ZADO-1210 file (C-alpha; in nm, 4 decimals, padded with zeros to 6 digits):
<atoms>
<atom x="-07.4740" y="03.5781" z="06.9566" code="UNK" pos="1"/>
<atom x="-07.7707" y="03.7276" z="06.9617" code="UNK" pos="2"/>
<atom x="-07.9875" y="03.9385" z="07.2452" code="UNK" pos="3"/>
<atom x="-08.3667" y="03.9645" z="07.3073" code="UNK" pos="4"/>
<atom x="-08.5910" y="04.2175" z="07.1393" code="UNK" pos="5"/>
<atom x="-08.9713" y="04.3070" z="07.1327" code="UNK" pos="6"/>
<atom x="-09.1611" y="03.9517" z="07.1067" code="UNK" pos="7"/>
<atom x="-09.0224" y="03.6740" z="06.9479" code="UNK" pos="8"/>
<atom x="-08.7587" y="03.8621" z="06.6953" code="UNK" pos="9"/>
<atom x="-08.4052" y="03.8941" z="06.7830" code="UNK" pos="10"/>
<atom x="-08.1398" y="04.0998" z="06.6280" code="UNK" pos="11"/>
<atom x="-07.7954" y="04.0388" z="06.5738" code="UNK" pos="12"/>
<atom x="-07.5282" y="04.1963" z="06.7248" code="UNK" pos="13"/>
<atom x="-07.2434" y="04.3436" z="06.5009" code="UNK" pos="14"/>
<atom x="-06.9250" y="04.1531" z="06.5282" code="UNK" pos="15"/>
<atom x="-06.6169" y="04.3681" z="06.4655" code="UNK" pos="16"/>
<atom x="-06.4223" y="04.3052" z="06.2808" code="UNK" pos="17"/>
<atom x="-06.0580" y="04.2065" z="06.3431" code="UNK" pos="18"/>
<atom x="-05.7743" y="04.3618" z="06.1923" code="UNK" pos="19"/>
<atom x="-05.5257" y="04.1244" z="05.9682" code="UNK" pos="20"/>
<atom x="-05.2465" y="04.3544" z="05.9323" code="UNK" pos="21"/>
<atom x="-05.0755" y="04.3562" z="05.5916" code="UNK" pos="22"/>
<atom x="-04.7174" y="04.1662" z="05.6274" code="UNK" pos="23"/>
<atom x="-04.5978" y="04.3180" z="05.2770" code="UNK" pos="24"/>
<atom x="-04.4123" y="04.6706" z="05.2432" code="UNK" pos="25"/>
<atom x="-04.6055" y="04.8064" z="04.9472" code="UNK" pos="26"/>
<atom x="-04.3549" y="05.0290" z="04.7388" code="UNK" pos="27"/>
<atom x="-04.6066" y="05.1716" z="04.4913" code="UNK" pos="28"/>
<atom x="-04.5841" y="05.5391" z="04.5853" code="UNK" pos="29"/>
<atom x="-04.1956" y="05.4974" z="04.5603" code="UNK" pos="30"/>
<atom x="-04.1846" y="05.3381" z="04.2415" code="UNK" pos="31"/>
<atom x="-04.4633" y="05.5692" z="04.1081" code="UNK" pos="32"/>
<atom x="-04.2975" y="05.8716" z="04.2485" code="UNK" pos="33"/>
<atom x="-03.9513" y="05.7539" z="04.0613" code="UNK" pos="34"/>
<atom x="-04.1636" y="05.6968" z="03.7122" code="UNK" pos="35"/>
<atom x="-04.2741" y="06.1043" z="03.7681" code="UNK" pos="36"/>
<atom x="-03.9339" y="06.2086" z="03.8841" code="UNK" pos="37"/>
<atom x="-03.7683" y="06.0620" z="03.5644" code="UNK" pos="38"/>
<atom x="-04.0188" y="06.1731" z="03.3233" code="UNK" pos="39"/>
<atom x="-04.0424" y="06.5207" z="03.4528" code="UNK" pos="40"/>
<atom x="-03.6547" y="06.5090" z="03.4465" code="UNK" pos="41"/>
<atom x="-03.7116" y="06.4165" z="03.0682" code="UNK" pos="42"/>
<atom x="-03.9341" y="06.7221" z="02.9892" code="UNK" pos="43"/>
<atom x="-03.6810" y="06.9375" z="03.1423" code="UNK" pos="44"/>
<atom x="-03.4136" y="06.8804" z="02.9215" code="UNK" pos="45"/>
<atom x="-03.6508" y="06.8357" z="02.5971" code="UNK" pos="46"/>
<atom x="-03.7374" y="07.1710" z="02.7272" code="UNK" pos="47"/>
<atom x="-03.4173" y="07.3072" z="02.7791" code="UNK" pos="48"/>
<atom x="-03.2887" y="07.1614" z="02.4267" code="UNK" pos="49"/>
<atom x="-03.5614" y="07.2965" z="02.2813" code="UNK" pos="50"/>
<atom x="-03.5171" y="07.6441" z="02.4083" code="UNK" pos="51"/>
<atom x="-03.1808" y="07.6428" z="02.2953" code="UNK" pos="52"/>
<atom x="-03.2638" y="07.4961" z="01.9380" code="UNK" pos="53"/>
<atom x="-03.5078" y="07.8112" z="01.8998" code="UNK" pos="54"/>
<atom x="-03.2554" y="08.0235" z="02.0197" code="UNK" pos="55"/>
<atom x="-03.0442" y="07.9623" z="01.7498" code="UNK" pos="56"/>
<atom x="-03.2826" y="08.1050" z="01.4980" code="UNK" pos="57"/>
<atom x="-03.3142" y="08.4422" z="01.6984" code="UNK" pos="58"/>
<atom x="-02.9277" y="08.5289" z="01.6572" code="UNK" pos="59"/>
<atom x="-02.8512" y="08.4329" z="01.9988" code="UNK" pos="60"/>
<atom x="-02.6991" y="08.0506" z="01.9617" code="UNK" pos="61"/>
<atom x="-02.6043" y="07.9283" z="02.2817" code="UNK" pos="62"/>
<atom x="-02.4830" y="07.6016" z="02.1654" code="UNK" pos="63"/>
<atom x="-02.5339" y="07.4306" z="01.8816" code="UNK" pos="64"/>
<atom x="-02.8845" y="07.2299" z="01.9237" code="UNK" pos="65"/>
<atom x="-03.1524" y="06.9852" z="01.7645" code="UNK" pos="66"/>
<atom x="-03.4926" y="06.9934" z="01.7541" code="UNK" pos="67"/>
<atom x="-03.6629" y="06.7178" z="02.0562" code="UNK" pos="68"/>
<atom x="-03.9095" y="06.5694" z="01.8433" code="UNK" pos="69"/>
<atom x="-04.0371" y="06.4794" z="02.1991" code="UNK" pos="70"/>
<atom x="-04.1774" y="06.8444" z="02.2537" code="UNK" pos="71"/>
<atom x="-04.4739" y="06.7321" z="02.0316" code="UNK" pos="72"/>
<atom x="-04.6092" y="06.5734" z="02.3564" code="UNK" pos="73"/>
<atom x="-04.7066" y="06.9109" z="02.4528" code="UNK" pos="74"/>
<atom x="-04.8867" y="06.9515" z="02.1124" code="UNK" pos="75"/>
<atom x="-05.2168" y="06.7066" z="02.2159" code="UNK" pos="76"/>
<atom x="-05.4611" y="06.9190" z="01.9636" code="UNK" pos="77"/>
<atom x="-05.1663" y="06.8675" z="01.6957" code="UNK" pos="78"/>
<atom x="-05.1876" y="06.4861" z="01.7854" code="UNK" pos="79"/>
<atom x="-05.5947" y="06.4802" z="01.7605" code="UNK" pos="80"/>
<atom x="-05.6025" y="06.6545" z="01.4311" code="UNK" pos="81"/>
<atom x="-05.2897" y="06.4061" z="01.2779" code="UNK" pos="82"/>
<atom x="-05.4575" y="06.1075" z="01.4184" code="UNK" pos="83"/>
<atom x="-05.7609" y="06.2081" z="01.2127" code="UNK" pos="84"/>
<atom x="-05.5644" y="06.3104" z="00.9211" code="UNK" pos="85"/>
<atom x="-05.4152" y="05.9338" z="00.9096" code="UNK" pos="86"/>
<atom x="-05.7685" y="05.7214" z="01.0287" code="UNK" pos="87"/>
<atom x="-05.9267" y="05.9074" z="00.6870" code="UNK" pos="88"/>
<atom x="-05.6177" y="05.8784" z="00.4660" code="UNK" pos="89"/>
<atom x="-05.3734" y="05.5619" z="00.6053" code="UNK" pos="90"/>
<atom x="-05.0955" y="05.8324" z="00.5994" code="UNK" pos="91"/>
<atom x="-04.8991" y="05.9471" z="00.8819" code="UNK" pos="92"/>
<atom x="-04.8614" y="06.3153" z="00.8174" code="UNK" pos="93"/>
<atom x="-04.4979" y="06.4318" z="00.7949" code="UNK" pos="94"/>
<atom x="-04.5516" y="06.7490" z="01.0493" code="UNK" pos="95"/>
<atom x="-04.5510" y="06.7331" z="01.4117" code="UNK" pos="96"/>
<atom x="-04.5909" y="06.2677" z="01.4229" code="UNK" pos="97"/>
<atom x="-04.4742" y="06.2596" z="01.7370" code="UNK" pos="98"/>
<atom x="-04.7794" y="06.4364" z="01.8823" code="UNK" pos="99"/>
<atom x="-04.9635" y="06.1914" z="01.7411" code="UNK" pos="100"/>
<atom x="-04.7806" y="05.8984" z="01.7964" code="UNK" pos="101"/>
<atom x="-04.7310" y="06.0235" z="02.1930" code="UNK" pos="102"/>
<atom x="-05.1322" y="06.0783" z="02.2331" code="UNK" pos="103"/>
<atom x="-05.1890" y="05.7088" z="02.1342" code="UNK" pos="104"/>
<atom x="-04.9059" y="05.6386" z="02.3772" code="UNK" pos="105"/>
<atom x="-05.0850" y="05.7853" z="02.6083" code="UNK" pos="106"/>
<atom x="-05.4764" y="05.6588" z="02.5183" code="UNK" pos="107"/>
<atom x="-05.3331" y="05.3053" z="02.4900" code="UNK" pos="108"/>
<atom x="-05.1977" y="05.3857" z="02.8635" code="UNK" pos="109"/>
<atom x="-05.5406" y="05.4616" z="02.9830" code="UNK" pos="110"/>
<atom x="-05.6545" y="05.1737" z="02.8212" code="UNK" pos="111"/>
<atom x="-05.4516" y="04.9189" z="02.9561" code="UNK" pos="112"/>
<atom x="-05.3904" y="05.0618" z="03.3016" code="UNK" pos="113"/>
<atom x="-05.6699" y="05.3298" z="03.3349" code="UNK" pos="114"/>
<atom x="-05.5264" y="05.7321" z="03.3557" code="UNK" pos="115"/>
<atom x="-05.1718" y="05.5819" z="03.4596" code="UNK" pos="116"/>
<atom x="-05.0088" y="05.8526" z="03.2588" code="UNK" pos="117"/>
<atom x="-05.1935" y="06.1015" z="03.4669" code="UNK" pos="118"/>
<atom x="-05.0323" y="05.9716" z="03.7398" code="UNK" pos="119"/>
<atom x="-04.6771" y="05.8119" z="03.6665" code="UNK" pos="120"/>
<atom x="-04.5816" y="06.0182" z="03.4291" code="UNK" pos="121"/>
<atom x="-04.7645" y="06.3436" z="03.3567" code="UNK" pos="122"/>
<atom x="-04.5583" y="06.6262" z="03.4152" code="UNK" pos="123"/>
<atom x="-04.8312" y="06.8739" z="03.5120" code="UNK" pos="124"/>
<atom x="-04.9973" y="06.5856" z="03.7469" code="UNK" pos="125"/>
<atom x="-04.6422" y="06.5589" z="03.9056" code="UNK" pos="126"/>
<atom x="-04.6523" y="06.9511" z="03.9593" code="UNK" pos="127"/>
<atom x="-04.9927" y="06.9303" z="04.1092" code="UNK" pos="128"/>
<atom x="-04.9337" y="06.6576" z="04.3413" code="UNK" pos="129"/>
<atom x="-04.6170" y="06.8807" z="04.4442" code="UNK" pos="130"/>
<atom x="-04.8051" y="07.2095" z="04.4970" code="UNK" pos="131"/>
<atom x="-05.1119" y="06.9931" z="04.7004" code="UNK" pos="132"/>
<atom x="-04.8354" y="06.8929" z="04.9263" code="UNK" pos="133"/>
<atom x="-04.6778" y="07.2470" z="04.9747" code="UNK" pos="134"/>
<atom x="-05.0529" y="07.3759" z="05.0481" code="UNK" pos="135"/>
<atom x="-05.0365" y="07.0886" z="05.3402" code="UNK" pos="136"/>
<atom x="-04.7175" y="07.1653" z="05.4646" code="UNK" pos="137"/>
<atom x="-04.8349" y="07.5480" z="05.4530" code="UNK" pos="138"/>
<atom x="-05.2146" y="07.5878" z="05.5356" code="UNK" pos="139"/>
<atom x="-05.2054" y="07.2174" z="05.7535" code="UNK" pos="140"/>
<atom x="-05.4744" y="07.0791" z="05.5209" code="UNK" pos="141"/>
<atom x="-05.5951" y="07.0410" z="05.1469" code="UNK" pos="142"/>
<atom x="-05.9369" y="07.1223" z="05.1083" code="UNK" pos="143"/>
<atom x="-06.2748" y="06.9637" z="04.9873" code="UNK" pos="144"/>
<atom x="-06.5156" y="07.1414" z="04.7260" code="UNK" pos="145"/>
<atom x="-06.8656" y="07.0538" z="04.8134" code="UNK" pos="146"/>
<atom x="-07.0460" y="06.7639" z="04.6244" code="UNK" pos="147"/>
<atom x="-07.2756" y="07.0224" z="04.4994" code="UNK" pos="148"/>
<atom x="-07.0066" y="07.2555" z="04.2947" code="UNK" pos="149"/>
<atom x="-06.7298" y="06.9581" z="04.2643" code="UNK" pos="150"/>
<atom x="-06.9576" y="06.7906" z="04.0181" code="UNK" pos="151"/>
<atom x="-07.0368" y="07.0826" z="03.7780" code="UNK" pos="152"/>
<atom x="-06.6817" y="07.1790" z="03.7954" code="UNK" pos="153"/>
<atom x="-06.5525" y="06.8356" z="03.7004" code="UNK" pos="154"/>
<atom x="-06.7826" y="06.8479" z="03.3499" code="UNK" pos="155"/>
<atom x="-06.5847" y="07.1491" z="03.2587" code="UNK" pos="156"/>
<atom x="-06.2685" y="06.9469" z="03.1389" code="UNK" pos="157"/>
<atom x="-06.5158" y="06.7465" z="02.9125" code="UNK" pos="158"/>
<atom x="-06.6746" y="07.0660" z="02.7698" code="UNK" pos="159"/>
<atom x="-06.3613" y="07.1817" z="02.6445" code="UNK" pos="160"/>
<atom x="-06.2668" y="06.8381" z="02.5458" code="UNK" pos="161"/>
<atom x="-06.6139" y="06.8299" z="02.3528" code="UNK" pos="162"/>
<atom x="-06.5078" y="07.1962" z="02.2416" code="UNK" pos="163"/>
<atom x="-06.1303" y="07.0533" z="02.0189" code="UNK" pos="164"/>
<atom x="-06.3092" y="06.7152" z="01.9492" code="UNK" pos="165"/>
<atom x="-06.5733" y="06.9349" z="01.7530" code="UNK" pos="166"/>
<atom x="-06.3360" y="07.1629" z="01.5990" code="UNK" pos="167"/>
<atom x="-06.1526" y="06.9026" z="01.4814" code="UNK" pos="168"/>
<atom x="-06.3743" y="06.7112" z="01.3856" code="UNK" pos="169"/>
<atom x="-06.5697" y="06.9669" z="01.1544" code="UNK" pos="170"/>
<atom x="-06.2105" y="06.9637" z="00.9598" code="UNK" pos="171"/>
<atom x="-06.2130" y="06.8336" z="00.5895" code="UNK" pos="172"/>
<atom x="-05.8668" y="06.6326" z="00.4928" code="UNK" pos="173"/>
<atom x="-05.8065" y="06.9350" z="00.3300" code="UNK" pos="174"/>
<atom x="-05.8297" y="07.1570" z="00.5836" code="UNK" pos="175"/>
<atom x="-05.6064" y="06.9284" z="00.8433" code="UNK" pos="176"/>
<atom x="-05.3304" y="06.9628" z="00.5531" code="UNK" pos="177"/>
<atom x="-05.3600" y="07.2937" z="00.5095" code="UNK" pos="178"/>
<atom x="-05.3558" y="07.3662" z="00.8581" code="UNK" pos="179"/>
<atom x="-05.0293" y="07.1762" z="00.9429" code="UNK" pos="180"/>
<atom x="-04.8550" y="07.3387" z="00.6507" code="UNK" pos="181"/>
<atom x="-04.9968" y="07.6964" z="00.7678" code="UNK" pos="182"/>
<atom x="-04.6782" y="07.8955" z="00.9306" code="UNK" pos="183"/>
<atom x="-04.8821" y="07.8521" z="01.2466" code="UNK" pos="184"/>
<atom x="-04.8889" y="07.5142" z="01.2192" code="UNK" pos="185"/>
<atom x="-04.5031" y="07.4510" z="01.1143" code="UNK" pos="186"/>
<atom x="-04.4247" y="07.6291" z="01.4461" code="UNK" pos="187"/>
<atom x="-04.7052" y="07.5762" z="01.7048" code="UNK" pos="188"/>
<atom x="-04.4519" y="07.4396" z="01.9138" code="UNK" pos="189"/>
<atom x="-04.2429" y="07.7636" z="01.9259" code="UNK" pos="190"/>
<atom x="-04.5703" y="07.9487" z="01.9590" code="UNK" pos="191"/>
<atom x="-04.6377" y="07.7591" z="02.2855" code="UNK" pos="192"/>
<atom x="-04.2799" y="07.7940" z="02.3904" code="UNK" pos="193"/>
<atom x="-04.3170" y="08.1896" z="02.3470" code="UNK" pos="194"/>
<atom x="-04.6476" y="08.2289" z="02.4998" code="UNK" pos="195"/>
<atom x="-04.4621" y="08.0954" z="02.8661" code="UNK" pos="196"/>
<atom x="-04.1251" y="08.3115" z="02.7669" code="UNK" pos="197"/>
<atom x="-04.3620" y="08.6068" z="02.7046" code="UNK" pos="198"/>
<atom x="-04.6577" y="08.5947" z="02.9579" code="UNK" pos="199"/>
<atom x="-04.8730" y="08.9254" z="02.9703" code="UNK" pos="200"/>
<atom x="-05.0569" y="09.0234" z="03.3165" code="UNK" pos="201"/>
<atom x="-05.3466" y="08.8136" z="03.1899" code="UNK" pos="202"/>
<atom x="-05.1305" y="08.5313" z="03.1616" code="UNK" pos="203"/>
<atom x="-04.9681" y="08.5806" z="03.5197" code="UNK" pos="204"/>
<atom x="-05.2659" y="08.6468" z="03.6710" code="UNK" pos="205"/>
<atom x="-05.4713" y="08.2922" z="03.5232" code="UNK" pos="206"/>
<atom x="-05.1268" y="08.0943" z="03.5873" code="UNK" pos="207"/>
<atom x="-05.0859" y="08.2911" z="03.9878" code="UNK" pos="208"/>
<atom x="-05.4636" y="08.1534" z="03.9809" code="UNK" pos="209"/>
<atom x="-05.3735" y="07.7802" z="03.8964" code="UNK" pos="210"/>
<atom x="-05.1022" y="07.7597" z="04.1025" code="UNK" pos="211"/>
<atom x="-05.2726" y="07.8476" z="04.3835" code="UNK" pos="212"/>
<atom x="-05.5966" y="07.6636" z="04.3414" code="UNK" pos="213"/>
<atom x="-05.3648" y="07.3574" z="04.3047" code="UNK" pos="214"/>
<atom x="-05.2055" y="07.4116" z="04.6700" code="UNK" pos="215"/>
<atom x="-05.5543" y="07.4323" z="04.8049" code="UNK" pos="216"/>
<atom x="-05.7582" y="07.1592" z="04.6283" code="UNK" pos="217"/>
<atom x="-05.5698" y="06.8426" z="04.5419" code="UNK" pos="218"/>
<atom x="-05.5092" y="06.7541" z="04.1522" code="UNK" pos="219"/>
<atom x="-05.7057" y="07.1253" z="04.0980" code="UNK" pos="220"/>
<atom x="-05.6178" y="07.1416" z="03.7303" code="UNK" pos="221"/>
<atom x="-05.6097" y="06.7444" z="03.6479" code="UNK" pos="222"/>
<atom x="-05.9663" y="06.7802" z="03.8295" code="UNK" pos="223"/>
<atom x="-06.1656" y="07.0245" z="03.6630" code="UNK" pos="224"/>
<atom x="-05.9704" y="07.1636" z="03.3828" code="UNK" pos="225"/>
<atom x="-05.7550" y="06.9137" z="03.1764" code="UNK" pos="226"/>
<atom x="-05.8792" y="06.8090" z="02.8299" code="UNK" pos="227"/>
<atom x="-05.6459" y="06.5961" z="02.7866" code="UNK" pos="228"/>
<atom x="-05.7244" y="06.4037" z="03.1097" code="UNK" pos="229"/>
<atom x="-06.1288" y="06.4131" z="03.0101" code="UNK" pos="230"/>
<atom x="-06.0231" y="06.1850" z="02.6830" code="UNK" pos="231"/>
<atom x="-05.7999" y="05.9415" z="02.8926" code="UNK" pos="232"/>
<atom x="-06.0929" y="05.9145" z="03.1295" code="UNK" pos="233"/>
<atom x="-06.3296" y="05.8220" z="02.8468" code="UNK" pos="234"/>
<atom x="-06.0582" y="05.5578" z="02.7579" code="UNK" pos="235"/>
<atom x="-05.9900" y="05.4602" z="03.1027" code="UNK" pos="236"/>
<atom x="-06.3170" y="05.3135" z="03.1240" code="UNK" pos="237"/>
<atom x="-06.2344" y="05.0567" z="02.8902" code="UNK" pos="238"/>
<atom x="-05.9957" y="04.9166" z="03.0729" code="UNK" pos="239"/>
<atom x="-05.9805" y="04.5750" z="03.2407" code="UNK" pos="240"/>
<atom x="-05.7770" y="04.6871" z="03.5445" code="UNK" pos="241"/>
<atom x="-05.9952" y="04.8233" z="03.8876" code="UNK" pos="242"/>
<atom x="-05.9793" y="04.9138" z="04.2273" code="UNK" pos="243"/>
<atom x="-06.1304" y="04.6170" z="04.4044" code="UNK" pos="244"/>
<atom x="-06.2306" y="04.6269" z="04.7621" code="UNK" pos="245"/>
<atom x="-06.3098" y="04.2828" z="04.9549" code="UNK" pos="246"/>
<atom x="-06.5625" y="04.3867" z="05.2315" code="UNK" pos="247"/>
<atom x="-06.4875" y="04.0608" z="05.4238" code="UNK" pos="248"/>
<atom x="-06.1577" y="04.2074" z="05.4519" code="UNK" pos="249"/>
<atom x="-06.2257" y="04.5340" z="05.4890" code="UNK" pos="250"/>
<atom x="-06.1930" y="04.7190" z="05.8652" code="UNK" pos="251"/>
<atom x="-06.3886" y="05.0324" z="05.7789" code="UNK" pos="252"/>
<atom x="-06.1578" y="05.2755" z="05.8234" code="UNK" pos="253"/>
<atom x="-06.2301" y="05.5220" z="05.5733" code="UNK" pos="254"/>
<atom x="-05.8000" y="05.6251" z="05.5040" code="UNK" pos="255"/>
<atom x="-05.8584" y="05.4939" z="05.1736" code="UNK" pos="256"/>
<atom x="-06.0980" y="05.7598" z="05.0516" code="UNK" pos="257"/>
<atom x="-05.8951" y="06.0051" z="05.2649" code="UNK" pos="258"/>
<atom x="-05.5944" y="05.9255" z="05.0751" code="UNK" pos="259"/>
<atom x="-05.8013" y="05.9541" z="04.7256" code="UNK" pos="260"/>
<atom x="-05.6898" y="06.2116" z="04.5021" code="UNK" pos="261"/>
<atom x="-05.9763" y="06.2173" z="04.3057" code="UNK" pos="262"/>
<atom x="-06.2332" y="06.2491" z="04.6245" code="UNK" pos="263"/>
<atom x="-06.3624" y="05.8644" z="04.5026" code="UNK" pos="264"/>
<atom x="-06.5463" y="05.6902" z="04.8150" code="UNK" pos="265"/>
<atom x="-06.3531" y="05.3899" z="04.8367" code="UNK" pos="266"/>
<atom x="-06.4504" y="05.2772" z="05.1253" code="UNK" pos="267"/>
<atom x="-06.7933" y="05.2408" z="05.0224" code="UNK" pos="268"/>
<atom x="-06.7979" y="05.0515" z="04.6818" code="UNK" pos="269"/>
<atom x="-06.6983" y="04.7112" z="04.5901" code="UNK" pos="270"/>
<atom x="-06.5053" y="04.7827" z="04.2420" code="UNK" pos="271"/>
<atom x="-06.3571" y="05.1743" z="04.1377" code="UNK" pos="272"/>
<atom x="-06.4465" y="05.2132" z="03.7503" code="UNK" pos="273"/>
<atom x="-06.4561" y="05.5504" z="03.7567" code="UNK" pos="274"/>
<atom x="-06.3011" y="05.7887" z="03.5033" code="UNK" pos="275"/>
<atom x="-06.1590" y="05.9872" z="03.7603" code="UNK" pos="276"/>
<atom x="-05.9591" y="05.6822" z="03.9274" code="UNK" pos="277"/>
<atom x="-05.5361" y="05.7747" z="03.7587" code="UNK" pos="278"/>
<atom x="-05.4586" y="05.4153" z="03.9109" code="UNK" pos="279"/>
<atom x="-05.2121" y="05.6228" z="04.1531" code="UNK" pos="280"/>
<atom x="-05.2656" y="05.2817" z="04.4352" code="UNK" pos="281"/>
<atom x="-05.2573" y="05.5595" z="04.6812" code="UNK" pos="282"/>
<atom x="-05.5684" y="05.3921" z="04.8212" code="UNK" pos="283"/>
<atom x="-05.4162" y="05.0489" z="04.7885" code="UNK" pos="284"/>
<atom x="-05.0522" y="05.1805" z="04.9637" code="UNK" pos="285"/>
<atom x="-05.2227" y="05.3268" z="05.2660" code="UNK" pos="286"/>
<atom x="-05.4626" y="05.0397" z="05.3416" code="UNK" pos="287"/>
<atom x="-05.3982" y="04.8567" z="05.6446" code="UNK" pos="288"/>
<atom x="-05.5822" y="04.5859" z="05.6317" code="UNK" pos="289"/>
<atom x="-05.4476" y="04.2344" z="05.4314" code="UNK" pos="290"/>
<atom x="-05.6449" y="04.1796" z="05.1262" code="UNK" pos="291"/>
<atom x="-05.8341" y="04.4601" z="05.1657" code="UNK" pos="292"/>
<atom x="-05.7777" y="04.6419" z="04.8485" code="UNK" pos="293"/>
<atom x="-05.5996" y="04.5891" z="04.5460" code="UNK" pos="294"/>
<atom x="-05.5578" y="04.6408" z="04.2067" code="UNK" pos="295"/>
<atom x="-05.7259" y="04.3923" z="03.9882" code="UNK" pos="296"/>
<atom x="-05.7861" y="04.3110" z="03.6343" code="UNK" pos="297"/>
<atom x="-06.1504" y="04.2111" z="03.4836" code="UNK" pos="298"/>
<atom x="-06.3291" y="04.0028" z="03.7880" code="UNK" pos="299"/>
<atom x="-06.0405" y="03.8326" z="03.9623" code="UNK" pos="300"/>
<atom x="-05.9539" y="03.8802" z="04.2777" code="UNK" pos="301"/>
<atom x="-05.5818" y="03.8269" z="04.2933" code="UNK" pos="302"/>
<atom x="-05.4212" y="04.2303" z="04.2287" code="UNK" pos="303"/>
<atom x="-05.2157" y="04.2885" z="03.9811" code="UNK" pos="304"/>
<atom x="-04.8527" y="04.3331" z="04.1481" code="UNK" pos="305"/>
<atom x="-04.7332" y="04.6945" z="04.1004" code="UNK" pos="306"/>
<atom x="-04.4225" y="04.6015" z="03.9373" code="UNK" pos="307"/>
<atom x="-04.6286" y="04.4538" z="03.6779" code="UNK" pos="308"/>
<atom x="-04.8270" y="04.7703" z="03.6722" code="UNK" pos="309"/>
<atom x="-04.4957" y="04.9738" z="03.6622" code="UNK" pos="310"/>
<atom x="-04.2939" y="04.7474" z="03.3854" code="UNK" pos="311"/>
<atom x="-04.6532" y="04.7969" z="03.1810" code="UNK" pos="312"/>
<atom x="-04.6394" y="05.1530" z="03.1761" code="UNK" pos="313"/>
<atom x="-04.2844" y="05.1595" z="03.0640" code="UNK" pos="314"/>
<atom x="-04.3163" y="04.8836" z="02.8140" code="UNK" pos="315"/>
<atom x="-04.6354" y="05.0903" z="02.6685" code="UNK" pos="316"/>
<atom x="-04.4511" y="05.3969" z="02.6391" code="UNK" pos="317"/>
<atom x="-04.0846" y="05.2522" z="02.5289" code="UNK" pos="318"/>
<atom x="-04.2660" y="05.0154" z="02.2581" code="UNK" pos="319"/>
<atom x="-04.4683" y="05.2929" z="02.0448" code="UNK" pos="320"/>
<atom x="-04.1695" y="05.5584" z="02.0480" code="UNK" pos="321"/>
<atom x="-03.9150" y="05.3199" z="01.9344" code="UNK" pos="322"/>
<atom x="-04.2047" y="05.2160" z="01.6642" code="UNK" pos="323"/>
<atom x="-04.2512" y="05.5486" z="01.5826" code="UNK" pos="324"/>
<atom x="-03.8379" y="05.6158" z="01.5436" code="UNK" pos="325"/>
<atom x="-03.8122" y="05.2821" z="01.3659" code="UNK" pos="326"/>
<atom x="-04.0806" y="05.3502" z="01.1147" code="UNK" pos="327"/>
<atom x="-03.9335" y="05.6910" z="01.0290" code="UNK" pos="328"/>
<atom x="-04.2860" y="05.8785" z="01.1848" code="UNK" pos="329"/>
<atom x="-04.1363" y="06.0846" z="01.4851" code="UNK" pos="330"/>
<atom x="-03.9186" y="06.3863" z="01.3532" code="UNK" pos="331"/>
<atom x="-04.0693" y="06.6201" z="01.1591" code="UNK" pos="332"/>
<atom x="-03.8553" y="06.7162" z="00.8343" code="UNK" pos="333"/>
<atom x="-03.8741" y="07.0742" z="00.8048" code="UNK" pos="334"/>
<atom x="-03.6134" y="07.2584" z="00.6243" code="UNK" pos="335"/>
<atom x="-03.3939" y="07.4697" z="00.8145" code="UNK" pos="336"/>
<atom x="-03.4799" y="07.7646" z="00.6284" code="UNK" pos="337"/>
<atom x="-03.8384" y="07.7820" z="00.6737" code="UNK" pos="338"/>
<atom x="-03.7531" y="07.7671" z="01.0829" code="UNK" pos="339"/>
<atom x="-03.5123" y="08.0933" z="00.9901" code="UNK" pos="340"/>
<atom x="-03.8001" y="08.2615" z="00.8711" code="UNK" pos="341"/>
<atom x="-04.0607" y="08.1513" z="01.0661" code="UNK" pos="342"/>
<atom x="-03.8895" y="08.1807" z="01.4540" code="UNK" pos="343"/>
<atom x="-03.8272" y="08.5226" z="01.4457" code="UNK" pos="344"/>
<atom x="-04.1376" y="08.6583" z="01.3620" code="UNK" pos="345"/>
<atom x="-04.2969" y="08.3800" z="01.5930" code="UNK" pos="346"/>
<atom x="-04.5182" y="08.6111" z="01.7619" code="UNK" pos="347"/>
<atom x="-04.6310" y="08.7807" z="01.5107" code="UNK" pos="348"/>
<atom x="-04.8217" y="08.4614" z="01.3098" code="UNK" pos="349"/>
<atom x="-05.1100" y="08.4195" z="01.4005" code="UNK" pos="350"/>
<atom x="-05.3776" y="08.1066" z="01.4250" code="UNK" pos="351"/>
<atom x="-05.5801" y="08.0545" z="01.0861" code="UNK" pos="352"/>
<atom x="-05.9405" y="08.0814" z="01.1130" code="UNK" pos="353"/>
<atom x="-06.2168" y="07.9355" z="00.9726" code="UNK" pos="354"/>
<atom x="-06.2898" y="08.0526" z="00.6117" code="UNK" pos="355"/>
<atom x="-05.9326" y="08.1564" z="00.6156" code="UNK" pos="356"/>
<atom x="-05.7613" y="08.1568" z="00.2210" code="UNK" pos="357"/>
<atom x="-05.4873" y="07.9399" z="00.3946" code="UNK" pos="358"/>
<atom x="-05.7568" y="07.6524" z="00.4937" code="UNK" pos="359"/>
<atom x="-05.9573" y="07.6468" z="00.1317" code="UNK" pos="360"/>
</atoms>
């Protein structure tokens, strides 16, 4: 339909798009939350076992417990050091090998499925979502940091990642081996536990700020401070998966952009390939228009079924972990007497610095 304009020109009257409602019920968020809950429970279980194991060496055995190797998933720096050592020598380091294989798992997951680890498995990401939901319940909303401040703040996690890459990249193979076999390297996991067990006022204030920030701003830690998320974001740029929007089916309601925890302009783009996209599918789940949004592979228009994505998350994680266990590269073979000497004095064990005799 057209209407007269100045001169002999005519201008088309914009046609209002008709909403074709989705006939399927989206289960992506229920499935994702199930994965989050299971992985959070697994981490709490491993943390409890690890705590009981440490207490045995502090003279207060609660129950007989063995060290759970999966706790090394909380040692990403050790995983990066081991990964470099493996690349340069071809040998899997015997100390904290699970840290390296879990790092490989999560990077592989990001490469295949975008930052699926962050939104489907990461316990910190799960906690961040819970805190954001609590903030909406208490305050009625979450806040969005203005663009001029948001962009430089997002860059901070890449600076942190760059620092760790530089620090590890500057270490020789000998220095890496010496660090891992130093007293600090042997009980790095215990040092991590004791940081939270013996929080000082500064630590409490920092954690309080992070908790409050996560209530006010969605994914505050993940968006601005997490170097692990920065690494996975860079890996996800090579992922064959991306959110695709079909303009013909889109009704321009803007719900997808409002739902996106990364504040990406989903309603304005055809493909979402940002390093900030976590593959959470929240934008897809809230879209009311049939065929307007979907997680697609390469240039294909047909979306990947959410069950296939969930199955791939489970297979990548379980597959690499099972391989590490079967190849005997999972548990750290440190004699009990070493732990008996080091764990009771863990708070006195200091981080070796460049130039220390221990690293020469």
